[in-house]
C-alpha positions as CSV (number, residue, x, y, z in Angstrom):
1,M,0.4,0.2,0.0
2,I,3.1,2.6,0.9
3,F,4.8,1.5,-2.2
4,D,1.4,2.4,-4.4
5,R,1.1,5.9,-3.2
6,L,5.2,6.2,-3.7
7,F,4.8,5.2,-7.2
8,Q,1.6,6.3,-8.0
9,K,1.5,8.8,-11.0
10,K,0.6,12.3,-9.8
11,T,-1.7,14.2,-12.4
12,K,-1.1,18.2,-13.2
13,K,-3.3,20.4,-11.3
14,Q,-4.7,22.1,-13.9
15,I,-4.9,25.7,-14.5
16,P,-8.4,27.0,-15.4
17,Y,-8.0,29.0,-18.4
18,Y,-11.2,31.0,-18.9
19,A,-10.2,33.0,-22.0
20,N,-13.3,33.2,-24.9
21,S,-11.8,31.9,-27.9
22,D,-14.3,33.7,-30.2
23,M,-13.2,36.9,-28.3
24,T,-10.3,39.5,-30.4
25,S,-9.4,42.9,-29.4
26,I,-11.3,44.4,-32.7
27,K,-14.3,42.9,-31.1
28,W,-13.8,43.6,-27.9
29,R,-13.4,47.6,-28.6
30,A,-16.3,47.3,-30.7
31,N,-18.6,46.8,-27.5
32,S,-18.8,50.1,-25.7
33,E,-19.5,48.5,-22.5
34,Q,-16.6,46.4,-22.6
35,R,-13.8,49.7,-23.5
36,N,-15.5,51.2,-20.7
37,M,-14.7,48.4,-18.3
38,A,-11.3,48.2,-19.9
39,A,-11.1,52.4,-18.7
40,R,-12.4,51.9,-15.3
41,L,-9.9,48.9,-14.7
42,F,-6.9,51.3,-16.2
43,S,-8.6,54.1,-13.8
44,S,-8.2,52.1,-10.8
45,P,-5.3,52.6,-8.2
46,E,-4.2,49.4,-7.7
47,F,-4.2,48.3,-11.3
48,Q,-2.4,51.5,-12.2
49,S,0.5,50.6,-9.6
50,I,1.0,47.2,-11.5
51,W,0.9,49.0,-14.8
52,S,3.5,51.2,-13.7
53,I,5.6,48.4,-12.7
54,M,5.4,46.6,-15.7
55,I,6.6,49.9,-17.6
56,Q,9.4,50.7,-15.2
57,E,10.6,47.1,-15.5
58,R,10.4,46.7,-18.9
59,P,13.0,44.4,-20.7
60,S,14.2,47.3,-23.1
61,K,15.6,48.8,-20.1
62,N,17.8,45.7,-19.6
63,P,21.5,46.1,-20.3
64,I,22.6,43.8,-22.7
65,P,26.2,42.0,-21.9
66,L,29.1,43.1,-24.5
67,G,30.1,39.8,-26.5
68,V,26.8,38.0,-26.5
69,S,25.9,35.9,-30.0
70,T,23.9,37.5,-32.7
71,D,21.5,34.6,-31.8
72,V,21.1,36.3,-28.0
73,L,20.6,39.4,-29.6
74,A,17.9,38.2,-32.3
75,Q,16.0,36.5,-29.3
76,Q,16.2,39.7,-27.1
77,A,15.1,41.9,-29.1
78,S,12.1,39.7,-30.1
79,F,11.1,39.5,-26.6
80,V,11.3,43.2,-26.3
81,A,9.0,43.8,-29.2
82,G,7.0,41.1,-27.7
83,Y,6.9,43.0,-24.6
84,E,5.9,46.3,-26.1
85,Y,3.7,45.1,-28.5
86,A,1.8,43.0,-25.7
87,L,1.6,46.2,-23.8
88,E,0.2,48.6,-26.2
89,K,-2.5,46.0,-27.0
90,L,-3.5,45.9,-23.2
91,Q,-3.6,49.7,-23.2
92,S,-5.6,50.1,-26.7
93,L,-8.5,47.9,-25.0
94,S,-9.8,51.0,-23.6
95,H,-10.1,52.9,-27.0
96,E,-12.4,52.8,-30.2
97,N,-11.1,50.6,-32.9
98,D,-10.6,53.8,-35.4
99,Q,-8.3,54.8,-32.2
100,A,-6.5,52.2,-31.4
101,L,-3.4,50.9,-32.5
102,K,-3.0,48.8,-35.6
103,D,-1.8,45.5,-36.3
104,P,1.8,45.3,-37.5
105,E,2.2,44.6,-41.0
106,M,4.5,42.6,-42.4
107,N,6.7,43.9,-45.2
108,F,8.8,40.9,-46.8
109,S,9.8,43.0,-50.0
110,E,13.2,44.2,-51.1
111,D,12.8,47.6,-51.3
């Protein structure tokens, strides 16, 4: 009985995921109630303190050590770009669609 407990497979604790898969930022911003909810959230003092920490500790403020490889530089640059995009996307949820930031356009031309 003790051995059964010792060698029993442990199941991973499932983290609840509450995201609505049909929701996009454009649909969110099209709904005035959801925009107002985001504006109320951004104006709350608790969220403002969290937001200031996120802004102050953004990865673009971290110095890059000398002599790192181009792979590390590319990884750091993509991480910084993703972080900045996420901050801007989150902040845009309280604005109407025409005022919000546009999704980046990919341009692979050799102009």
